[in-house]
N, C-alpha and C positions, 0 to 999 in steps of 0.2 A: 380433647384430652392431650396433655403433653406426652412426649415420647418417653418411654422408660429406658434408662441406661444404668443398670445395676449389675454388679459382678459378685459372685459368691465368695467374697473375701471377708475375713474377720480382721477388723482393725482394732488394735489394742494400744492404749496410751503408754508412753514411756516418759521418764523424766526428761525435761528439756536439755539437761546437761549431756545426755547420751548422744553419741555421734555415730553415724553410719555413712560410709563412703560409697558403697556399691549397692545399687537397687536392681533387683531382678524381679520383674512383675510376673507372677505365676498365679494360677487359679486359686491355690490354697495358701497364698502368701500372707504372712503376718505383717501388717502395715501399722506403724506407730505414728502418733500425732507429731512427733518431731520430724519425721519424714514428710508428713503432710505439709509442713512448713518449708521443706527444702526446695531448692531451685529445680532439681531433677524431677521431683514429684509434681511441681507446679507445671512443668512442661508436659508431663504425661496427662495431667488433668487441667488444661487451660481454662481460665475463667471465660465463659461463653456469654455472648450477648443474648439474653433470654427474651426474645421478642414477645413471648406470651405473658410477660410480666405486665401488670398494670402499674401506672404511676400513682402511688399513694402519698397522701400528706402524712408526714411522719408524726406519730403519736408518742414519740419517746418521752416527752415531758409529762404527758398524761399517765404514762405507765408508773411513774414515781409519785404521782399526786396522792396526797393523804386525805383528800376531800371526796373521793369517789364513793358514792352511796353503795352500800352492800345490801344483800338480801340474805336471810338466814337459810342455810343449806340443810336439806333433809339428808340423813345419813343412817348407816347401819354399822354398828361396831361388832367386829368378830374378835372376841377376847382370846388371848393366848392361853393355852392349856399347859402351863409350866409351873414348876415349883421353884424356879430360880428367884432369888431375892434381888438379883441385879436387874433393874429395869432395862428393857430393850427398846431401842428407838422404834416407834410405831411406823406403820406403812399407811400412806394415803393412796387410794386408787381412784383416778379420774377417768370417767368414760368419754367416749367420742360422741359425735353428732348422732342424735336419735338413740343414744344409749341411756343407761340409768344405773343406779347402784345395784339393782338386781342382775344386770348384765354381767357384772364382775364378781358375783357371789361365789361361784365355783372356784375361780382362780384365787380369790381372796382367802377362801377357806384353806386351800392347799398351801398357800404361802404362809398363812398363820400357823398351820400345823408343822410345816417343814422348818420354819425359822423361829418358831416359839415366840411370836410377838403379836401385839394387837394390830389389827388391820381395820381401817376405816374406809367404808365404801360411800362415796359422796354422790348426790344428785346435783349436778351443776345447775345454775339458773336456767329457767325455761326447759327443764327436763325433769322427768320423774315426779317426785312430790315437792320439789322446790318451787319457790314463787316465780311468777312470770314477770319479766321486765323488758321494756323496749331496747335497752342498752345491752347488746350481746357482744361487746368488745372484749378483747383480752385483758385490758386494764381492769374492766369490771369483773370479769370472771376470776382473775387472780386476787382482786380485792376481797371477793367473797370467801375464797379459800383462806386468805390471811385472817379474816374475821372469824371464820370457823375455828381455826387453830387457837386463836386468842380465847374464844368462848370455851373451848374444850381444855384450855391450859396445856396445850401441846407446845413444848419449847422448840422442838425441831422434829422433822419427819423425813422418811424416805418417800419421795413422791414419784408415783408411777402414773403416767398419763398416756392415753391412746388417742391418736388423731387430734381432734379438737382439744381433748383433755391434755394431750402432750404439749400443745402450744400454750395452754393455760398454765401448765406446770413450768414450762420454760419462762413464761412471763413472771410467774411467782418467784422463780429462782433469781431473776434479775432484779425484781422489785424488792424482795426481802430475802437475800441470800442466807441470812442467819436462820431462817425457818426451814431451809432445805439442807439436809445432811447429805443425801445422795439423790441424784436426779436420773430418772429412767424415762426416756421419750420413746414411745412405741409408734413407729411408722409415721413420723412427722419430723420436719426440720425447720429451722428458723429462716425460712425463705418465703417470698411472695409468690403465690401461684394463682392461676385463674380459678374461678369457681369450678368445682368438679362436676362434670355433666351428670354423673350418676346420682349425686345428691340432689341436684335440681330435679331430676326425674323422680326421685323418691318422694320429695315433698309434694310435688304436683300430683303424684299418684295418691298420696294420703288425702290431699284436698279433694280429689275426684271421688275417692271411696266415701269420704265423710259426706259429700254432697249427694251421694246415691242413697243414703239412709238405710244401709244394709243392717241386718241383725245377726247374720251368721258370719263368723270369722272365716269359715271355709270358703264362702263366696268371695270375701275380700282377698283371700290368698290366691284363689284362681285368677282373679283380675291382676293381682300383683305379679304373679309368676309368668304371665304372658309378656311382661316387660323385663322382669328380673328372674331368670330361670334358676339362679343359685338359691337353693332352698335355705341354706344357712343365713344368707343375707336377707332373704324374704322374711324368715321368722324373726330375725333381729329387728327389722324395721317395723313389722306388724305388732310387736309387743307394745307399741305406742297407741294401739287402739284399745278402747274399753267400752263396755256397754253402759249406756246412760239409762238407769232404771226409771228415771223421772220422765223419759221420753221414749217409751215403748221399747226399751233395750236396744235402741239404735246405736251402732258403733260410732264412737266419736274419738277424736284425738286427745291424748293426755297432754300433748305439748302444744304450745301456741304456734300453729303452722304459719300464720301471717308474719310473726316476728322472725321465725327461723327462715322462712322463704326469703324475706328481705335480706337477712344476714348472709344467706348463701349467695344470692345473685349479685349483691353489691360487693362481694369479696371479703366481707367482714370476718368470715370463718377461715377462708383459705389464705388470707393475707398474713403478712408479718410486718407491721408498720413501724418497727423500732430500729433506728439507725444504730450501728455498732458504736459503742462508747468505751474507750480503753479504761475508763475509771469504773465501769459498771460490768465487768466481766465476771462470769461465774467460774470459779477456779476449783470447785470440789468435783469429785468423780462423777462423771456423767456417762450414761449408756444410751446409745441410739440403737434400738432393736428394730430392724426393718424387714419388710417382706420383700423378697427378691423378685416376686412377680408384680409388685406394686409400683406406683409412679412417684411416691411421696418422698423418698430419700434416695434419689438417683446419685450416681457417682459424681455428676456435675456439681452437686451441692456440698461435697465434702469440705471444700474450702470455706464455705459459709459457716460451718459448725464452729470452727476455731475462732471466728470473729466474736463469738459470744461465750463459748465454752472451751476453755483451754486444756481441760483434763478429761478428754473424752475417749470412749471406745465405741466401735460400731460392730454389731453382730447381725448377720443376715440369716433368715430362715426361708426355706423354699415354700412360700405361700403368698397370698395376696395381701390386701390392706388390713383385713381383720385378723391380725397376727395372733392375738390372745385367744381367739376362738378356733381358728383353723389349725393352729399348732400349740394347743394348750400346754401339754406336758413339756414340750421343748422350750416354750416360753418360760415356764416355771423353773426349769433347770438353768436356763441362761440367767434369769433374773436372780435366782437364789445364789448362783455362783458369784455374780457381780457383787451382791450385798455382802456375802461372807468374806470376800476378798478385801472389801473396802470399808466395812462397818467400823473398823477401829482407826481409820485414817484421820478422822476429825472428831 
């Protein structure tokens, strides 16, 4: 596991024309993206040689390919309860690894009610009720979302993604920026990272439980919690088990474990294989919502954000990687504030 280096700062974007000559770093300081590009700020956060990075073949060209086969995504629509005749930009919520549309139902309902707009909860490929496919790359995941929006006749959307879903959302914003009005990346950044040991552990545990042919979820949970004592995480992962009525109610995985296991250990999910391209930068408002106890958006990565997203804000909450679940109300407040401030920008 790579070391965490996060500070409880709120970073807020400012127009590039703004100038600031003096920087005082304090725990509650407001840092803007123009400062992030300044010489002083770069000295405070030097680009480090990340020895834990793998060397990946760049897939930048494939990200923009129009020939990537897509799969039809399962989804749930939460319709806005509003009498407004002015249509509001809908929200798409993309889950992380081992998540599904049901994982985000509560936060989706609250956002729909608070912001009076439609919310679409998606099952990404190889998750939930969506089809299984050996290709679990981010070009493929983003192509699926693009096709979903076309099928639903959604011209543009506010796209919220957590973890794996965040990288899929980032890939979509670079691939088809016209489809993304606002981007919200929850606890992930456009950087290459090694496979996360916890997710390797989770997929191997699911494979072990499936091989034991258990019929009681309680037994599966007891086995899982010996390795992962966090009950929130345990319940989140175990939602991927279902009883197979055709096989004596044996617990089996909803997701293709072999496909996801390979995607995890080869770095397909933790990687970011797209080289920065000055002609392919996403310039619309972007929020990076990170967990301050998590490893995924460390201070060291802040310079990487601006290589792809020039109009960004960063907000940290005192929690781990599962931000939307550990800090649900705080997440809703931060996301709602961001949307309300920027909804009319584009």
